[in-house]
C-alpha angles and dihedrals in degrees: 000000000000118000111245112187090180090066107077128189128199117204114205118191135133092215108089096201097050091044092052094046091051092049091051092050091051094047091050086056092052098256123140103235133182129180140223127189097212145007091263091050090049093053091052090053094044091054090049103040139030119257131174098193138023121203104199132181109237098219115048133144116262103006116025126208096266092052090047090051091056093049093047092053089052091055098041121351092194092070109099121218128208113190119217112211145165123247093261095060102044090114090058091049092052089051089051089056088061087057094054109284113141094221142308136251125209115226110242095034120117114285088231088070091057092044089054091054091047090051089054090054092048092050091047091051091050090052092049091051090050091050092050088052090050092054092059094035111104090206093071119248097244090078092054093057096070123231138246093199112106091205092053092043090054091050091050093048091051090048093051092051094046091048091067091067133049093243119140114254131204118201117203126190146114122285112284100021091117104259094160091047088050090051090052089051090054090049091051091053093051133084086251093064093113092052129076124297107205120190126194126184100212096199091056092074136057115242095263094044092048091054091051091045092053102037103026124221142245124243110279094013089131139352109300095020094124094157139028111262132200115230130222093262090061092042089055094050110143088004140069130293115203117197110192122195090021089164089071099060119110124251090250092055090046090058092051093046090049091054092051091050091051099043102026087222132111136199119209117229105270094025133089095192110106117221123200118242130190115201143135113236123216118178130188139190142161091213129098099249092188089060090043088057091051090052092048099246096112124047114235094225090049092051093052091046094056097040105062086130119022119197120186114204109211119234118249093254088064094053102047091145087072094053098091092054094042091049091050092047098049092040091054091045092051092050092052095045095046099036094236128129121218115204102171143015123212114242092240091055093054090045090055095044093051096044107036116107095224102214086187090052121200092353091055093046090052092047093049092051091046089052093049093050093047092050096040120119127204090358094299127129103217132205089222089066095055114116118258103257124170098248100033095117092051092047094051092051104040101053123081095216123204129188114271091238090059092052090051091046091055092048093047092049093050092046095049090049091053093048090050090052091051090050094048089248091298101152097197093051092046092048090053092052091047091048094232132111121272089242092054091050093047089052092051092047089056093042093053094040092242094135090071091056092062134055113259091238091054092056094057117085 
């Protein structure tokens, strides 16, 4: 286990000996642990210092563990609480979980059981921190999750290679697949990442307004031009200009854009003095530009100028293997943004989410999850709150849904088995590649029944 000094644990117990033993066990396992002798003492410390987890005895004089749990959540609801109890009060501990406790640990059980619960809290806290970062991250968190889709991996790999040059890139994909997020990702991978990223939705402006928006204008250039204004080309100088819905620009604007791409100079409306500009251009559309050329709406020379590299972003229905992670990501994001906690998901809801075709792609998935979180009651995502889509009944019936944890368990088991094979069943070597401790890996081997698949001698280093 890696030491993580940023993850702090507070042990609350009125029994000195048990409190000290527990602290010693945690410190041996590289956790930063502090102690409190009572609920009141714990609250004083929580108000003064930062803690991620509280291990509290359930039965204590004065303030018991359940009362302490309630007070902790009032101070900082992000702090998790594991209640430590005797066999006779397990029922009370289970009831406390309904009130917000993470889990409970029975005194007398093996310390490894408690350490396993603490590790779950630590991993959950790390995920929450990552999600909070995603919310403020202009790149869009879905790209930081990784992907299992070969199509999407290929698109990302092409983007990363293209980002290293100044070549013009054309992004193709259906509405809602995340073309602007993808463009930001390219910008972040380029040498221009510390310079501006300027996005323009071309279909949001009339032809005359779009020209002014892109090129800027001088004072008095037209009625209402009371001041000189910098255009998006100038704003993107040394950075990246992203033109979305490029298939909707007029032929006249195409000619002017083509000239800028060829000369790297612009002239503001009302001025005949060219000014140099240095920018990387990324364009995007959901239209078939080849067909648009045939029908005369896109100039051939313009098309070839903006499409030095073409990257097609696959729709969500073609990357279903990414759905579990995307659902978890957007669900976590919605909970953080809306201040609501989801504790369970009805089976029909997960069936729908994993089977629906998402014609609106990532945008639609995010909106559906936002809707479900907003309408949820008592922490439950309900089938009755699903949007009315044409094929909802078919989707709910045709898919043999399984809990998300079971899907992850199967994937984790298969992946560990493959890593062990690569390492010749050397547990220490496999643990190092997986970036977990040998003890953790040994536990998972036993948990998934992988030990039986190998000879005992092979499993010993």
